[in-house]
C-alpha positions in Angstrom: 14.5 17.1 -19.3 13.2 13.6 -19.9 12.2 11.5 -16.9 11.9 7.9 -16.5 9.0 7.9 -13.9 6.8 10.9 -13.2 4.8 10.6 -9.8 1.7 12.8 -9.4 0.0 13.6 -6.1 -3.2 15.4 -5.2 -1.3 17.0 -2.0 2.2 17.4 -1.1 3.2 14.3 0.8 1.0 11.9 -1.2 3.9 10.6 -3.1 6.0 10.2 -0.1 3.4 8.3 1.9 2.3 5.9 -0.8 5.5 5.3 -2.9 8.5 7.1 -1.4 10.3 3.9 -0.8 9.7 2.7 -4.6 10.9 6.3 -5.8 14.1 6.0 -3.6 14.8 2.5 -4.9 14.3 3.6 -8.6 16.6 6.6 -8.1 19.2 4.2 -6.5 19.0 2.2 -9.8 19.7 5.2 -12.0 16.1 6.2 -12.9 15.2 9.8 -13.4 12.2 10.5 -11.2 10.0 13.7 -10.7 7.2 14.7 -8.6 4.1 16.8 -9.6 2.0 18.1 -6.8 -1.7 19.2 -8.0 -2.3 21.4 -4.9 -0.5 23.1 -2.1 -2.6 21.2 0.5 -4.1 24.7 1.6 -7.1 23.2 3.3 -5.1 21.1 5.5 -6.0 21.6 9.2 -2.4 21.6 10.4 0.5 23.9 8.9 0.0 26.3 6.0 0.6 26.3 2.2 3.7 28.2 2.7 5.0 25.7 5.2 3.9 22.7 3.0 5.8 24.3 0.0 9.1 24.3 2.2 8.5 20.8 3.3 7.9 19.4 0.0 10.9 20.9 -1.3 13.0 19.4 1.7 11.5 16.0 1.2 12.3 16.0 -2.5 16.0 16.6 -1.7 16.0 13.7 0.7 14.5 11.4 -2.1 16.8 12.8 -4.7 14.1 13.3 -7.3 15.2 15.2 -10.3 12.5 17.8 -10.3 9.2 18.7 -8.2 6.6 21.0 -9.3 3.3 22.3 -7.9 0.3 23.0 -10.3 -1.5 25.0 -7.6 -4.7 23.6 -8.3 -7.6 24.4 -5.7 -7.3 22.2 -2.8 -10.5 20.2 -2.3 -12.1 21.8 -5.4 -10.2 21.1 -8.5 -12.4 19.1 -11.1 -11.7 16.6 -14.1 -12.2 19.1 -16.9 -10.4 20.3 -20.0 -8.5 23.3 -18.3 -7.1 20.9 -15.5 -6.3 18.2 -18.0 -4.4 20.5 -20.2 -2.2 21.6 -17.4 -1.3 18.0 -16.8 -0.8 17.2 -20.4 1.8 20.0 -20.5 3.7 18.4 -17.6 3.5 14.9 -19.3 4.8 16.4 -22.5 7.4 18.4 -20.9 9.0 15.4 -19.0 8.0 12.7 -21.5 8.0 10.0 -18.8 7.7 6.2 -19.7 5.7 5.5 -16.4 3.2 7.7 -14.5 2.3 6.9 -11.1 -0.8 8.7 -9.5 -3.3 8.6 -6.5 -5.4 5.7 -5.3 -8.5 5.2 -7.7 -10.6 5.1 -4.4 -9.9 6.6 -1.1 -10.9 8.4 1.9 -10.2 12.1 0.7 -12.2 13.0 -2.2 -9.2 14.8 -3.9 -7.4 11.3 -4.1 -10.0 9.5 -6.4 -10.4 12.7 -8.5 -6.7 13.3 -8.8 -6.3 9.6 -10.1 -8.8 9.8 -12.7 -7.8 13.3 -13.7 -4.2 12.2 -14.3 -5.2 9.0 -15.9 -7.2 10.8 -18.4 -4.6 13.3 -19.3 -2.2 10.6 -19.8 -4.5 9.3 -22.5 -5.2 12.8 -23.9 -1.6 13.7 -24.0 -1.0 11.2 -26.7 -3.5 12.8 -29.2 -1.7 14.8 -31.7 -4.6 17.1 -32.4 -4.5 18.5 -28.7 -2.1 21.4 -29.0 -0.2 22.7 -26.2 2.7 25.0 -25.6 5.2 25.6 -22.7 7.4 28.6 -22.7 5.8 29.6 -26.0 7.1 26.5 -27.8 4.7 24.0 -29.2 4.8 20.5 -27.4 5.0 17.2 -29.0 2.4 14.5 -28.2 3.4 11.9 -25.7 1.7 9.0 -24.0 3.4 7.3 -21.1 3.7 3.4 -21.7 2.3 2.7 -18.2 0.1 4.2 -15.6 0.1 2.9 -12.1 -1.9 3.9 -9.0 -0.4 3.8 -5.5 -2.6 2.8 -2.3 -3.3 5.3 0.3 -5.6 5.4 3.3 -7.7 2.4 2.3 -6.2 -1.1 2.3 -7.0 -1.7 -1.5 -5.9 -5.2 -2.8 -2.8 -4.5 -5.1 -2.3 -5.8 -8.4 1.5 -5.9 -7.8 3.9 -5.0 -5.1 7.5 -3.8 -5.2 10.0 -5.0 -2.8 11.5 -1.9 -1.1 13.6 -3.5 1.5 16.4 -1.1 2.4 14.7 2.0 1.2 12.1 2.5 4.1 14.6 4.7 6.0 14.7 7.0 3.2 11.0 7.0 2.8 10.4 7.8 6.6 13.1 10.6 6.5 11.1 12.4 3.5 8.0 12.0 5.3 9.5 13.4 8.8 10.4 16.6 6.6 6.6 17.2 6.7 6.9 18.1 10.3 3.5 20.0 10.3 1.6 16.9 9.4 2.6 14.0 11.3 2.5 12.8 14.9 4.3 15.1 17.2 3.4 14.6 21.1 4.5 18.2 21.8 2.4 19.7 18.8 -0.2 22.3 19.7 -1.9 21.7 16.3 -5.5 20.2 15.9 -5.7 16.5 15.6 -6.0 14.9 12.4 -6.3 11.1 11.1 -2.7 11.3 9.9 -1.3 13.0 12.8 -1.8 10.2 15.2 0.9 7.9 16.6 -0.9 4.8 14.9 -0.9 6.4 11.6 2.9 7.2 11.9 3.4 3.5 12.9 1.4 2.4 10.1 4.0 3.6 7.5 6.2 0.7 8.6 3.8 -1.9 9.5 1.5 -1.5 6.3 4.9 -2.1 4.3 6.0 -4.8 6.6 2.9 -6.6 6.0 3.0 -6.4 2.4 6.6 -7.5 2.6 5.5 -10.6 4.5 3.1 -11.6 1.8 6.0 -11.8 -0.7 8.7 -13.0 1.8 10.5 -9.8 2.1 11.0 -7.2 4.9 9.0 -4.4 3.4 6.8 -3.7 -0.1 4.8 -1.1 -1.5 1.6 -1.9 -3.5 0.2 -0.7 -6.7 -2.9 -1.2 -8.9 -3.0 -1.0 -12.7 -5.1 0.0 -15.6 -4.3 -3.2 -17.8 -2.9 -6.6 -17.2 0.5 -6.9 -15.7 2.6 -8.5 -18.3 6.0 -10.2 -17.9 8.5 -11.7 -20.6 9.0 -15.0 -18.7 7.5 -16.8 -15.8 10.6 -16.5 -13.9 10.3 -12.6 -14.0 8.3 -13.0 -10.9 9.8 -13.1 -7.4 
């Protein structure tokens, strides 16, 4: 299955938290979108890997993505080496996306920056015909995405561009609430974590609202790029 956009996240919920509204908007416009989680989030303080699997599947249904896979890398301990790169290359060649979106280039959680560089490197290597991969015992063709974008996570990095996601924040929030083990619940007996606070839950809306304010819309999500942002005409900007 060929996808238009393939979104990678170091952990289940990274994609929803950082660009869930953009995913929902692109799907509404007819784009085929998939999500690849690198790990199961098994080192997370709350919940379990098995529960995260179910939550991720539920969130995927809410967003309406075409596919969601988990590469089952070691949470906290995966590295940017040949073995990990090859597994990501297989996914890129399998789905042949025009656009790849992945983790923030710099963030609080060490897996986010690692995942960002790992996926970015794999996107380049995936285009080299002398790197041979197989999937289901069939040789794969080389494929390099046209664009690689990085979403913004815990840190307030300055975006290179923002997407107007007005009208799609409800779907984003619904997909996040599928991760009931991870986010704020005053009745929960689970240990506290930085993302399980009321402030963090509220920040899902107020951070998007602040980016929206800066472009004169209700809500927006921000991204950084690896090369110049190009437009065909100066009027392409809103």
